[in-house]
VEXGUMAR-705731 format. One record per residue (C-alpha): x, y, z. Coordinates in pm, whole numbers, plus 50000, padded with zeros to 5 digits. Each point is the difference from the previous one (the first is absolute). Last residue first. Layout:
N
XYZ/...
***
This chain:
220
153895379450236/501744988849686/500755017649679/501164976449726/498615016849692/501334982349695/502785017249818/499275001149632/502254977949791/502825017449817/500205006249626/496244999049975/498944982649684/499515009749637/501665033450064/498055032850031/499955022249690/496225002549982/499995014750351/502465027549910/498175016049713/497024988149801/497854970250104/497625022150197/499035018649685/497944969649887/501414985349684/500405021249687/497824989949711/501804985049705/498394965850031/496555015650012/498844986749665/501264965250077/503134987649819/499374973149741/499724962249991/498165001050332/500184970850246/502925012850208/498245033750032/497254983550199/502514988450257/500834963850086/501974989250306/503714993550032/502385015449747/503015006950225/499015036850017/496644989350141/501744978550261/502315028550104/497035023850038/498294973650216/503054997650227/500345037850025/496365004450098/500294972050259/503035016950160/498035032750028/497044981050149/502154984750273/501925031950076/496845020850039/498304974450227/503174995150206/500305037250068/496285003650076/500204972150259/503125015150156/498275033950027/497074983650178/502444982850238/501575033750073/496515012450088/499694970850244/503045012250192/498435033750085/501665028849815/502385024650164/500905016749669/503685004550085/500874964049910/499905006349625/501324967549856/496504986249955/498955031449813/503044997749774/499274963449928/496365008149920/501135026949758/502254974749828/497054976749959/497995027649831/502905006249761/500184962649932/496285000249918/500435028249749/502904982249834/498074967449982/497115018149833/502445013949744/501394965449936/496494986349950/498965028349766/503174996949793/499564962549965/496335003249905/500825027649751/502624979249822/497954968050001/497085018249842/497025005150223/496734981049948/501664968750142/500035016450349/496205000950008/499684980050323/502305025850169/497775030349933/497534993450284/502814991950244/501795032149900/496955019950114/500994991150361/497414992950268/501684977150251/498394966050055/498024998350321/500924977150286/497814996050308/501064993550359/501845032350082/497675022149795/496884986250165/501585001250347/500795036849971/496665008449838/498034984650288/502305015850259/499635034649846/496224996649974/499754990650368/502145029950104/497905023049782/496774987350157/501455007950345/500765035149868/503465008949876/501655033450074/500405031549797/501705033850021/498755028649786/502115028349863/498435032249875/501805015249704/502965023450074/499325037250032/501025001150365/500024965650161/496604982849996/498744972250222/497404972749988/499994972850264/498824964150035/498444991749665/498474965249971/501004969749798/498084968549903/496615017249994/499584996349624/500155037849954/503285000250193/501434972949777/499045020649695/501495032250136/503284983150098/500234982449663/499495032949815/502635016150221/502544973249911/499205000449629/500315037949988/503454998450160/501234979749705/502204970850112/503124998749784/502014967950041/503685004950066/499644986950355/498604966749878/499624978450311/496445011150059/500965010250351/502115030649922/498095016549716/496664991650159/501195014050332/500905033149840/496505001749851/498434991950337/502135027250158/498535025649762/496474987150067/500405008350368/500104973950279/498294991150325/500914972749962/503314985849879/499444962549984/496254999249937/500295029049754/502764981249821/497984967949977/496855017149877/501985019249738/501924969349883/496944977649983/498025025049793/502965008949777/
***
């Protein structure tokens, strides 16, 4: 958020918080993402307190709340460039709770593990489909590099979805060892219903996609 707000203010200044929020939705490459207005205004206040942004004008229209426009200070420009280069040249693993649960896969029964993986694949395929629709929408007037961001997200979702299906297939084929395989009796929670997410349409998805996902091929 810090980098995005500083970058958008630098690009659009002087700019209102409302336009910063719209810019976050457009430039982050995930148009469906919800950006709470409170988070934007909190970031603007904090960056102003740190001397990285400064208010330019304050105006009020009727009974509407006062609107403040912002611009970057010289210190804000330096901070933006430092953060920009740091995030371009460093890699940080994504923070996903699934990665913390994955090492404990054997603690799930084979049935639940398979259902969970196929459900996750279904969710990821739905995200990928949204990316395809966004890429196909040529009325948005996006900069070319935003399309590249959408392509990256599309490939990420497709890749992990395919991996989930492959691992589910392996588990069904008897690969790996689960705790329940070692018990001579059913565990106490064997009758518990799986997570609600496995119910309904997603749980009924096929073992593999019937048609391969179309890779993004947009070119400048």
